[in-house]
Steps between C-alpha positions, in 0.01 A plus 500: 500500500265255323227567758545874457469464121180303548372781720570740215289290260222485760498880535496542122215248464279677754551836331446355152152385598383850596260686272641778283320767704694414816813361337805671661740586219781605734481198728469259208795653315706442812358149541651409162839523669420280800615174343834649394535708821305303762626702797385845385224674694241637261371748756844663522489582129139616519612747765769624261224577249306675777803715576551592134136606484531709816807675359310571178202640689726745682593658166139566401346838573133591511292370206791363294441444129563155350824636358603616850436152639698334222785743558500415872491126430793532261694712748466245779536179300766592248691797645492443875467120506708445184285236334596443137474256213764231480640558153824310570353161594137517392447122522633456852220311683540733798341776292170312527497468879356803675710452814818507288381804304434690823835389647719547191307799356494349148236309309319444173197695375235284664660473845569874512144561380356292785689718748371812324140371505512401865664819629242701305215291641613580851453874434163440329628577153372263232773337294434197282737257333515486122630183338655678205674249270858452607503784753262524796388854587238662723237768455280741691158585362309790652283801427802688367595230253725199477867475590721213383804441719812285450637394842792320333625837376473706818126560464516695175170599343432339163322648201360304205821532299709359784252215547535423130877496537469242779268294283737520204767327706275194513326508162750694285243758395239246387247577777354841585404611850132428562279576803473128578877483557466764773214330685555444873586153630339337800709418804501126438602561139795710621616220730459252214717715275767523771500121522513453122804728489669302776417168336661615176814616680543171684433299184763691303749439781404128500399524865221252445407430862453872560301537177278210605426665834398817315266306270335346807431849630368617163251214512389605847410841359368362168376144567478265208686715246587245227830657394624503860398138557695416184801697623477335841518164324802606295677633808422181693673315217804725543506417871465124435151468649381301202172354626376838617619653175303249296184563703524874436570461130214253458268740680611779270440292187155385608372832641623733228257536210784529250839471670747702300765235557293208366614347170 
């Protein structure tokens, strides 16, 4: 099992080093799970996404409008396949692993959005991720306008008022929706956000070894990030690896211009 987990880290490392232009969002989202589920076959789950795309394509007639495509995607993913947001146990770590989301049919906004993006990509329909504060969504931008979609809520279309309502849940009405909040995220940024979510879940559950493994993967995607080097040091302390912890914390203190934790 240890060797298989190491294989998972090796796969993740190779993918992390790819340029954004060729970075495979679907494969990398599945690679996140390899250390927790070292026996899964990524290609099996990629074929599931292929099948979902083929089923969606069957529903499309000649020259479908963007709305027709979105309707077909929602039909296949949320009606036929039964994918849905996990409102009962939102912070279950399994919601962040794409293999579990595809198997259990439940997830959180970002994992469901990755499925939506990747099924759409397979039918040549452009969908981008939007890192909206507190609630990841997706959007399609084309000649006929922009559509904002919420995969966590069965692919419902969002208007500006509904986006503001989502934002109010985070900022209690103190922040208004702005175009910058609806900007698309790159693929590596999406993977990073998935990992940050997972790190927070493990930390809250005091699963420090698991949180440490997530931080290691964040640093593979975002090398040298001071806050993550700090957090790696703190987590190494929690796992009694004191010399390594000290090295990370010293690095953080000396390489941060103004460490927020310095006194």
